Residue frames as qw, qx, qy, qz and C-alpha x, y, z in Angstrom:
[[0.619, -0.431, 0.282, 0.593, -1.93, 66.58, -15.13],
 [0.462, 0.373, 0.483, 0.643, -2.24, 67.50, -18.81],
 [0.033, -0.914, -0.333, -0.231, -4.26, 70.59, -17.90],
 [0.492, -0.804, 0.082, 0.324, -1.55, 71.75, -15.49],
 [0.597, -0.133, 0.447, 0.653, 1.15, 71.21, -18.13],
 [0.290, 0.628, 0.506, 0.516, -0.94, 73.02, -20.76],
 [0.217, -0.951, -0.221, 0.001, -1.51, 75.91, -18.34],
 [0.557, -0.608, 0.230, 0.517, 2.21, 76.27, -17.64],
 [0.495, 0.155, 0.525, 0.674, 2.97, 76.31, -21.35],
 [0.100, 0.809, 0.478, 0.327, 0.18, 78.83, -21.98],
 [0.340, -0.924, -0.079, 0.157, 1.62, 81.16, -19.33],
 [0.635, -0.348, 0.325, 0.609, 5.13, 80.95, -20.83],
 [0.199, 0.718, -0.221, -0.629, 6.42, 83.41, -23.47],
 [0.858, 0.508, 0.040, -0.067, 6.40, 82.36, -27.12],
 [0.465, 0.700, -0.507, 0.192, 9.77, 80.88, -28.06],
 [0.512, -0.537, 0.597, -0.306, 10.11, 79.00, -24.76],
 [0.568, 0.269, -0.768, -0.124, 11.63, 75.53, -25.08],
 [0.736, -0.380, 0.317, -0.461, 10.27, 72.66, -22.98],
 [0.430, 0.235, -0.872, 0.004, 11.55, 69.22, -21.99],
 [0.677, -0.415, -0.577, -0.191, 9.82, 66.63, -19.82],
 [0.546, -0.195, -0.531, 0.619, 11.97, 67.44, -16.77],
 [0.041, -0.261, 0.050, -0.963, 10.47, 70.96, -16.74],
 [0.640, -0.351, -0.199, -0.653, 7.27, 69.37, -15.42],
 [0.517, 0.056, -0.815, 0.257, 8.81, 66.99, -12.88],
 [0.093, -0.044, 0.572, -0.814, 7.08, 68.85, -10.04],
 [0.606, 0.143, 0.197, -0.757, 3.63, 68.02, -11.42],
 [0.923, 0.251, -0.017, -0.290, 4.00, 64.79, -13.43],
 [0.772, -0.259, 0.503, 0.290, 6.19, 61.78, -14.06],
 [0.095, -0.443, 0.581, 0.676, 8.44, 61.81, -17.12],
 [0.161, 0.221, 0.905, 0.327, 6.17, 59.34, -18.93],
 [0.110, 0.748, 0.615, -0.222, 3.02, 61.35, -18.15],
 [0.019, -0.760, 0.098, 0.642, 4.65, 64.63, -19.16],
 [0.158, -0.231, 0.737, 0.615, 5.87, 63.11, -22.42],
 [0.162, 0.471, 0.851, 0.167, 2.35, 61.89, -23.28],
 [0.048, 0.832, 0.378, -0.402, 0.91, 65.31, -22.50],
 [0.088, -0.622, 0.356, 0.692, 3.50, 67.06, -24.68],
 [0.184, 0.052, 0.849, 0.492, 2.74, 64.71, -27.57],
 [0.129, 0.677, 0.724, -0.030, -0.97, 65.50, -27.30],
 [0.019, -0.841, -0.108, 0.530, -0.29, 69.24, -27.19],
 [0.170, -0.358, 0.614, 0.683, 1.90, 68.87, -30.27],
 [0.186, 0.348, 0.867, 0.305, -0.95, 67.10, -32.08],
 [0.053, 0.831, 0.514, -0.206, -3.22, 70.05, -31.23],
 [0.450, 0.644, 0.132, 0.604, -0.66, 72.50, -32.66],
 [0.398, -0.915, -0.065, -0.021, -0.07, 74.24, -29.34],
 [0.395, -0.712, 0.504, 0.287, 3.63, 73.33, -29.33],
 [0.778, 0.552, -0.277, -0.118, 5.97, 72.02, -32.00],
 [0.919, -0.264, 0.164, 0.242, 8.60, 69.30, -31.80],
 [0.123, 0.889, -0.424, -0.124, 12.19, 70.49, -32.17],
 [0.282, 0.385, -0.878, 0.041, 13.92, 67.22, -31.30],
 [0.656, -0.294, -0.689, -0.089, 12.80, 64.01, -29.68],
 [0.544, -0.528, -0.524, 0.388, 11.58, 65.08, -26.24],
 [0.239, -0.311, -0.063, 0.918, 12.24, 68.77, -26.94],
 [0.162, 0.713, 0.639, 0.238, 9.33, 71.09, -27.78],
 [0.183, -0.037, -0.038, 0.982, 8.80, 74.80, -28.40],
 [0.202, 0.755, 0.519, -0.346, 5.91, 77.17, -27.91],
 [0.535, 0.407, 0.383, 0.634, 6.15, 78.72, -31.40],
 [0.116, -0.636, -0.117, 0.754, 6.90, 82.40, -31.86],
 [0.488, 0.663, 0.499, 0.270, 5.23, 84.19, -34.77],
 [0.302, -0.300, 0.118, 0.897, 6.92, 87.15, -36.46],
 [0.361, 0.788, 0.391, -0.309, 4.50, 89.77, -37.76],
 [0.060, 0.763, -0.392, -0.511, 7.36, 91.29, -39.75],
 [0.060, -0.294, 0.884, 0.359, 8.29, 88.01, -41.47],
 [0.739, 0.088, -0.084, -0.662, 4.70, 86.76, -41.53],
 [0.818, 0.092, -0.566, -0.053, 5.83, 83.32, -40.38],
 [0.799, -0.599, 0.037, 0.020, 6.92, 81.35, -37.35],
 [0.148, 0.824, -0.540, 0.090, 10.56, 81.95, -36.50],
 [0.759, 0.167, -0.611, 0.151, 13.10, 79.17, -36.05],
 [0.745, -0.637, -0.179, 0.089, 13.79, 78.01, -32.49],
 [0.054, -0.895, 0.422, -0.131, 16.72, 79.68, -30.73],
 [0.772, 0.254, -0.556, 0.174, 19.70, 77.27, -30.91],
 [0.117, 0.371, -0.637, 0.665, 20.92, 78.49, -27.53],
 [0.632, -0.218, 0.285, -0.687, 17.53, 77.92, -25.89],
 [0.931, 0.101, -0.279, -0.215, 17.41, 74.42, -27.38],
 [0.565, 0.357, -0.630, 0.395, 20.94, 73.68, -26.16],
 [0.151, -0.339, 0.568, -0.735, 20.10, 74.86, -22.65],
 [0.810, -0.116, 0.066, -0.571, 16.91, 72.80, -22.62],
 [0.862, 0.196, -0.467, 0.029, 18.84, 69.66, -23.59],
 [0.327, 0.355, -0.642, 0.596, 21.41, 70.37, -20.88],
 [0.457, -0.296, 0.354, -0.761, 18.65, 71.03, -18.35],
 [0.897, -0.031, -0.180, -0.403, 17.00, 67.73, -19.18],
 [0.870, 0.125, -0.424, 0.218, 20.19, 65.75, -18.56],
 [0.615, -0.771, -0.032, 0.161, 21.54, 67.86, -15.70],
 [0.723, 0.195, 0.047, 0.661, 24.59, 69.08, -17.64],
 [0.160, -0.832, -0.011, 0.531, 26.39, 72.34, -17.01],
 [0.659, 0.443, 0.353, 0.494, 27.21, 73.99, -20.34],
 [0.153, -0.748, 0.048, 0.644, 29.05, 77.13, -21.44],
 [0.643, 0.760, 0.087, -0.036, 28.98, 78.62, -24.96],
 [0.698, -0.344, 0.368, 0.508, 32.35, 78.05, -26.61],
 [0.486, 0.106, 0.505, 0.705, 34.39, 79.57, -29.42],
 [0.029, 0.245, 0.369, 0.896, 32.54, 81.79, -31.87],
 [0.378, -0.650, -0.607, -0.256, 29.27, 81.45, -29.97],
 [0.500, -0.590, -0.332, 0.540, 30.82, 82.95, -26.82],
 [0.276, -0.114, 0.180, 0.937, 32.21, 85.82, -28.90],
 [0.132, -0.433, -0.570, -0.686, 28.84, 86.41, -30.56],
 [0.446, -0.682, -0.579, 0.010, 26.94, 86.43, -27.27],
 [0.458, -0.592, -0.174, 0.640, 29.33, 89.00, -25.82],
 [0.305, 0.929, 0.135, -0.158, 29.12, 91.21, -28.88],
 [0.361, -0.637, 0.508, 0.454, 32.73, 90.56, -29.91],
 [0.135, -0.090, 0.811, 0.562, 31.73, 89.03, -33.24],
 [0.585, 0.284, 0.070, -0.756, 28.74, 89.32, -35.59],
 [0.463, 0.246, -0.784, -0.332, 29.41, 85.96, -37.22],
 [0.760, -0.172, 0.423, -0.462, 27.07, 83.14, -36.26],
 [0.055, 0.351, -0.904, -0.239, 28.68, 79.80, -37.13],
 [0.722, -0.041, -0.462, -0.514, 26.64, 76.85, -38.35],
 [0.699, -0.164, -0.661, 0.220, 27.96, 74.80, -35.44],
 [0.391, -0.761, 0.148, -0.496, 27.03, 75.96, -31.95],
 [0.663, 0.147, -0.648, 0.344, 29.75, 74.60, -29.70],
 [0.547, -0.723, 0.094, -0.410, 29.36, 74.23, -25.94],
 [0.227, 0.340, -0.826, 0.388, 31.83, 73.12, -23.30],
 [0.771, -0.355, -0.195, -0.492, 29.98, 70.60, -21.15],
 [0.278, -0.446, 0.792, -0.310, 30.49, 68.46, -18.09],
 [0.861, 0.156, 0.362, -0.322, 28.36, 65.82, -19.83],
 [0.710, -0.003, 0.601, 0.366, 29.34, 63.41, -22.62],
 [0.017, -0.286, 0.485, 0.826, 30.21, 64.39, -26.17],
 [0.407, 0.530, 0.736, -0.112, 26.96, 64.79, -28.10],
 [0.004, 0.127, -0.381, -0.916, 25.79, 66.38, -31.36],
 [0.339, 0.579, 0.696, -0.255, 22.21, 67.36, -32.18],
 [0.169, 0.120, 0.476, 0.855, 20.93, 68.88, -35.42],
 [0.151, 0.675, 0.559, -0.457, 18.25, 71.57, -35.37],
 [0.425, 0.863, 0.214, -0.171, 17.19, 73.03, -38.71],
 [0.696, 0.620, -0.101, 0.348, 20.60, 72.62, -40.32],
 [0.065, -0.794, 0.437, -0.417, 22.46, 73.88, -37.24],
 [0.757, -0.020, -0.613, 0.225, 24.68, 71.51, -35.27],
 [0.479, -0.768, 0.223, -0.363, 24.55, 71.78, -31.49],
 [0.754, 0.237, -0.549, 0.274, 27.80, 70.22, -30.30],
 [0.610, -0.747, 0.168, -0.205, 28.46, 69.46, -26.64],
 [0.658, 0.441, -0.524, 0.314, 32.14, 68.83, -26.01],
 [0.771, -0.559, -0.261, 0.158, 33.20, 67.38, -22.68],
 [0.224, 0.763, -0.312, 0.519, 35.46, 69.76, -20.78],
 [0.477, 0.030, -0.682, 0.554, 37.57, 69.52, -17.64],
 [0.378, -0.713, -0.570, 0.153, 35.90, 70.31, -14.33],
 [0.372, -0.388, -0.107, 0.836, 38.15, 73.35, -13.88],
 [0.030, 0.208, 0.433, 0.876, 36.29, 75.00, -16.76],
 [0.428, -0.557, -0.519, -0.487, 33.10, 74.87, -14.67],
 [0.589, -0.431, -0.582, 0.358, 33.85, 74.38, -11.02],
 [0.322, -0.634, -0.328, 0.622, 32.96, 77.39, -8.87],
 [0.149, -0.046, 0.320, 0.934, 32.47, 79.67, -11.88],
 [0.406, 0.550, 0.392, -0.615, 29.40, 81.81, -12.49],
 [0.669, 0.550, 0.478, 0.145, 27.92, 81.69, -15.99],
 [0.253, 0.965, -0.064, -0.018, 29.35, 85.13, -16.84],
 [0.339, -0.720, 0.579, 0.177, 32.87, 84.29, -15.66],
 [0.683, 0.018, 0.702, 0.201, 32.82, 81.01, -17.58],
 [0.564, 0.749, 0.340, 0.067, 31.51, 82.79, -20.71],
 [0.068, 0.957, -0.267, -0.093, 34.22, 85.47, -20.59],
 [0.496, -0.498, 0.683, 0.200, 36.94, 82.85, -20.11],
 [0.695, 0.301, 0.628, 0.179, 35.67, 80.88, -23.11],
 [0.406, 0.905, 0.127, 0.008, 35.60, 84.07, -25.20],
 [0.159, -0.855, 0.470, 0.153, 39.20, 84.92, -24.25],
 [0.633, -0.186, 0.723, 0.203, 40.25, 81.38, -25.14],
 [0.646, 0.599, 0.463, 0.096, 38.55, 81.72, -28.53],
 [0.233, 0.965, -0.118, -0.026, 40.45, 84.95, -29.26],
 [0.855, 0.124, -0.171, 0.473, 43.76, 83.56, -28.08],
 [0.515, -0.582, -0.138, 0.614, 46.39, 85.47, -26.12],
 [0.309, -0.108, 0.313, 0.892, 47.48, 87.55, -29.15],
 [0.027, -0.500, -0.633, -0.591, 43.92, 88.31, -30.20],
 [0.326, -0.768, -0.502, 0.227, 42.93, 90.10, -26.99],
 [0.311, 0.447, 0.042, 0.837, 43.16, 93.86, -27.50],
 [0.036, -0.125, -0.435, 0.891, 42.49, 96.88, -25.31],
 [0.454, -0.041, -0.262, -0.851, 39.28, 97.44, -27.30],
 [0.628, -0.179, -0.735, -0.183, 38.11, 93.88, -26.52],
 [0.373, -0.185, -0.694, 0.587, 38.84, 94.29, -22.82],
 [0.142, 0.095, 0.201, -0.965, 36.95, 97.60, -22.63],
 [0.552, -0.107, -0.499, -0.660, 34.01, 96.07, -24.52],
 [0.587, -0.234, -0.769, 0.098, 33.84, 93.24, -22.01],
 [0.203, -0.139, -0.524, 0.816, 34.15, 95.70, -19.13],
 [0.312, -0.044, -0.091, -0.945, 31.14, 97.65, -20.44],
 [0.633, -0.196, -0.623, -0.417, 28.99, 94.52, -20.17],
 [0.602, -0.223, -0.695, 0.325, 29.80, 93.86, -16.53],
 [0.403, -0.864, -0.100, -0.284, 28.64, 95.42, -13.29],
 [0.021, -0.710, 0.591, -0.383, 31.15, 96.22, -10.55],
 [0.754, -0.297, 0.490, -0.322, 29.87, 93.20, -8.62],
 [0.947, 0.312, 0.067, -0.020, 30.38, 90.90, -11.61],
 [0.459, 0.723, -0.431, 0.284, 33.94, 92.18, -12.07],
 [0.323, -0.593, 0.620, -0.399, 34.77, 91.52, -8.43],
 [0.895, -0.048, 0.369, -0.247, 33.22, 88.07, -8.66],
 [0.839, 0.523, -0.140, 0.056, 35.17, 87.28, -11.82],
 [0.158, 0.734, -0.579, 0.317, 38.48, 88.26, -10.20],
 [0.558, -0.400, 0.629, -0.365, 37.80, 85.87, -7.33],
 [0.911, 0.159, 0.311, -0.218, 36.55, 83.01, -9.49],
 [0.760, 0.625, -0.167, 0.062, 39.28, 83.15, -12.17],
 [0.372, -0.792, 0.485, 0.005, 42.23, 82.80, -9.80],
 [0.659, -0.244, 0.693, 0.160, 43.08, 79.36, -11.10],
 [0.719, 0.675, 0.151, -0.068, 42.65, 80.13, -14.80],
 [0.763, 0.254, 0.086, 0.588, 45.66, 80.18, -17.15],
 [0.391, -0.472, -0.142, 0.777, 47.89, 83.13, -16.21],
 [0.107, 0.048, 0.358, 0.926, 47.35, 85.17, -19.40],
 [0.276, -0.575, -0.647, -0.419, 43.58, 84.79, -19.04],
 [0.466, -0.665, -0.466, 0.352, 43.69, 85.84, -15.39],
 [0.333, -0.286, 0.032, 0.898, 45.83, 88.87, -16.18],
 [0.059, -0.268, -0.494, -0.825, 43.35, 89.97, -18.84],
 [0.395, -0.654, -0.633, -0.124, 40.48, 89.50, -16.43],
 [0.432, -0.531, -0.273, 0.676, 42.31, 91.78, -14.02],
 [0.153, -0.043, 0.276, 0.948, 42.58, 94.36, -16.81],
 [0.219, -0.514, -0.655, -0.508, 38.85, 94.05, -17.48],
 [0.443, -0.681, -0.535, 0.231, 38.12, 94.79, -13.84],
 [0.374, -0.436, -0.055, 0.817, 40.29, 97.91, -14.04],
 [0.121, 0.303, 0.500, 0.802, 38.56, 99.30, -17.15],
 [0.230, 0.240, 0.331, -0.883, 36.14, 102.13, -16.59],
 [0.037, -0.342, -0.834, -0.432, 32.57, 101.39, -17.66],
 [0.312, -0.335, -0.109, -0.882, 29.14, 103.00, -17.46],
 [0.697, -0.371, -0.559, -0.254, 27.66, 100.23, -15.36]]
């Protein structure tokens, strides 16, 4: 089993985050955990949090191993517990290119319990949200809605809407219109405007 786990890790890109549930098809949780601990001891992977490991990524430019991606760590935690998460607030804005600021707290709306994890001085905060923030929404639709919420009704400009439109395909726009029907009215109206913006995609 350990050889199979090691092979899967070896075939994965550097910077990939692993949790025991990623190997549920080839080993029990206990067996996978033991294998990951042994691979950590050999220096093949490094421990990020208890039960969360990374295949380290080396930067030739910096001449050192880079810090784990907070978003990848957050998604690995969510994957391990079966949570649905969506980047919230400033993180949603940053991911969509609406802000260059990266806050020290990475906030996620989650259908799981309220939890906070610390990774290298960065807080990963999972805040329980209502089912309507997740139900029947694609990841992109949920991300755009969270970004609009972070900006607030008065903070959404024509420039913001056109920027968002440039990130979406025609199919994604159509999907977003259908999925956001039950969102707050001002959010839905702005999503309609996004779908009407001309873009290169």
